[in-house]
Biotite code that builds the C-alpha atoms (Angstrom):
import biotite.structure as struc

atoms = struc.array([
    struc.Atom([94.951, 83.447, 85.706], chain_id="A", res_id=1, res_name="MET", atom_name="CA", element="C"),
    struc.Atom([97.436, 81.081, 87.698], chain_id="A", res_id=2, res_name="SER", atom_name="CA", element="C"),
    struc.Atom([97.038, 80.893, 91.571], chain_id="A", res_id=3, res_name="PRO", atom_name="CA", element="C"),
    struc.Atom([100.905, 82.393, 91.652], chain_id="A", res_id=4, res_name="VAL", atom_name="CA", element="C"),
    struc.Atom([99.961, 85.313, 89.818], chain_id="A", res_id=5, res_name="LEU", atom_name="CA", element="C"),
    struc.Atom([96.684, 86.031, 91.585], chain_id="A", res_id=6, res_name="HIS", atom_name="CA", element="C"),
    struc.Atom([98.472, 85.917, 94.938], chain_id="A", res_id=7, res_name="ASN", atom_name="CA", element="C"),
    struc.Atom([101.439, 88.223, 93.649], chain_id="A", res_id=8, res_name="ALA", atom_name="CA", element="C"),
    struc.Atom([98.681, 90.504, 92.544], chain_id="A", res_id=9, res_name="ALA", atom_name="CA", element="C"),
    struc.Atom([96.704, 90.383, 95.636], chain_id="A", res_id=10, res_name="LEU", atom_name="CA", element="C"),
    struc.Atom([99.974, 90.935, 98.046], chain_id="A", res_id=11, res_name="ILE", atom_name="CA", element="C"),
    struc.Atom([101.016, 93.861, 95.652], chain_id="A", res_id=12, res_name="THR", atom_name="CA", element="C"),
    struc.Atom([97.597, 95.488, 95.891], chain_id="A", res_id=13, res_name="ALA", atom_name="CA", element="C"),
    struc.Atom([97.446, 95.280, 99.842], chain_id="A", res_id=14, res_name="ALA", atom_name="CA", element="C"),
    struc.Atom([100.864, 96.496, 99.993], chain_id="A", res_id=15, res_name="SER", atom_name="CA", element="C"),
    struc.Atom([100.174, 99.519, 98.009], chain_id="A", res_id=16, res_name="THR", atom_name="CA", element="C"),
    struc.Atom([96.932, 100.220, 100.122], chain_id="A", res_id=17, res_name="ALA", atom_name="CA", element="C"),
    struc.Atom([99.054, 100.232, 103.388], chain_id="A", res_id=18, res_name="TRP", atom_name="CA", element="C"),
    struc.Atom([101.871, 102.386, 101.716], chain_id="A", res_id=19, res_name="TYR", atom_name="CA", element="C"),
    struc.Atom([99.221, 105.022, 100.741], chain_id="A", res_id=20, res_name="THR", atom_name="CA", element="C"),
    struc.Atom([97.632, 104.751, 104.113], chain_id="A", res_id=21, res_name="LEU", atom_name="CA", element="C"),
    struc.Atom([100.938, 105.462, 105.482], chain_id="A", res_id=22, res_name="ALA", atom_name="CA", element="C"),
    struc.Atom([101.703, 108.412, 103.781], chain_id="A", res_id=23, res_name="ILE", atom_name="CA", element="C"),
    struc.Atom([98.078, 109.629, 103.820], chain_id="A", res_id=24, res_name="THR", atom_name="CA", element="C"),
    struc.Atom([98.291, 109.539, 108.131], chain_id="A", res_id=25, res_name="ILE", atom_name="CA", element="C"),
    struc.Atom([101.805, 111.070, 107.896], chain_id="A", res_id=26, res_name="ALA", atom_name="CA", element="C"),
    struc.Atom([100.671, 113.889, 105.882], chain_id="A", res_id=27, res_name="ALA", atom_name="CA", element="C"),
    struc.Atom([97.577, 114.706, 107.975], chain_id="A", res_id=28, res_name="VAL", atom_name="CA", element="C"),
    struc.Atom([99.726, 114.566, 111.320], chain_id="A", res_id=29, res_name="THR", atom_name="CA", element="C"),
    struc.Atom([102.266, 116.784, 109.471], chain_id="A", res_id=30, res_name="ALA", atom_name="CA", element="C"),
    struc.Atom([99.626, 119.539, 109.064], chain_id="A", res_id=31, res_name="VAL", atom_name="CA", element="C"),
    struc.Atom([97.380, 118.768, 111.861], chain_id="A", res_id=32, res_name="ALA", atom_name="CA", element="C"),
    struc.Atom([99.618, 118.076, 114.922], chain_id="A", res_id=33, res_name="ALA", atom_name="CA", element="C"),
    struc.Atom([98.915, 120.188, 118.118], chain_id="A", res_id=34, res_name="ARG", atom_name="CA", element="C"),
    struc.Atom([102.729, 120.739, 118.839], chain_id="A", res_id=35, res_name="THR", atom_name="CA", element="C"),
    struc.Atom([105.647, 121.758, 116.328], chain_id="A", res_id=36, res_name="ALA", atom_name="CA", element="C"),
    struc.Atom([107.840, 118.766, 117.553], chain_id="A", res_id=37, res_name="ASP", atom_name="CA", element="C"),
    struc.Atom([105.095, 116.286, 116.460], chain_id="A", res_id=38, res_name="ARG", atom_name="CA", element="C"),
    struc.Atom([104.599, 118.046, 113.084], chain_id="A", res_id=39, res_name="ARG", atom_name="CA", element="C"),
    struc.Atom([108.392, 118.136, 112.462], chain_id="A", res_id=40, res_name="ARG", atom_name="CA", element="C"),
    struc.Atom([108.633, 114.620, 113.123], chain_id="A", res_id=41, res_name="ASP", atom_name="CA", element="C"),
    struc.Atom([105.542, 113.434, 110.912], chain_id="A", res_id=42, res_name="ALA", atom_name="CA", element="C"),
    struc.Atom([107.465, 115.721, 108.249], chain_id="A", res_id=43, res_name="ARG", atom_name="CA", element="C"),
    struc.Atom([110.498, 113.524, 108.593], chain_id="A", res_id=44, res_name="GLU", atom_name="CA", element="C"),
    struc.Atom([108.743, 110.307, 108.328], chain_id="A", res_id=45, res_name="VAL", atom_name="CA", element="C"),
    struc.Atom([106.626, 111.665, 105.271], chain_id="A", res_id=46, res_name="LEU", atom_name="CA", element="C"),
    struc.Atom([110.254, 112.275, 103.748], chain_id="A", res_id=47, res_name="LYS", atom_name="CA", element="C"),
    struc.Atom([111.478, 108.916, 104.318], chain_id="A", res_id=48, res_name="VAL", atom_name="CA", element="C"),
    struc.Atom([108.208, 107.310, 102.849], chain_id="A", res_id=49, res_name="LEU", atom_name="CA", element="C"),
    struc.Atom([108.269, 109.380, 99.511], chain_id="A", res_id=50, res_name="VAL", atom_name="CA", element="C"),
    struc.Atom([112.206, 109.462, 99.176], chain_id="A", res_id=51, res_name="ARG", atom_name="CA", element="C"),
    struc.Atom([113.235, 108.873, 95.547], chain_id="A", res_id=52, res_name="ARG", atom_name="CA", element="C"),
    struc.Atom([116.728, 108.019, 94.511], chain_id="A", res_id=53, res_name="ASN", atom_name="CA", element="C"),
    struc.Atom([118.571, 111.064, 93.065], chain_id="A", res_id=54, res_name="ALA", atom_name="CA", element="C"),
    struc.Atom([120.309, 109.346, 90.101], chain_id="A", res_id=55, res_name="ARG", atom_name="CA", element="C"),
])
């Protein structure tokens, strides 16, 4: 495997891990936050993170 492909694979894996972590934190916060405002904000962030194009 060439170094360029290896580096691209590492960057992709790291980005995927961070994205998954962000979604997990937003989902847990949306369920477990103490105040309704924080839960609502976390749900909005989660909507942005998992938004898909409706085409």
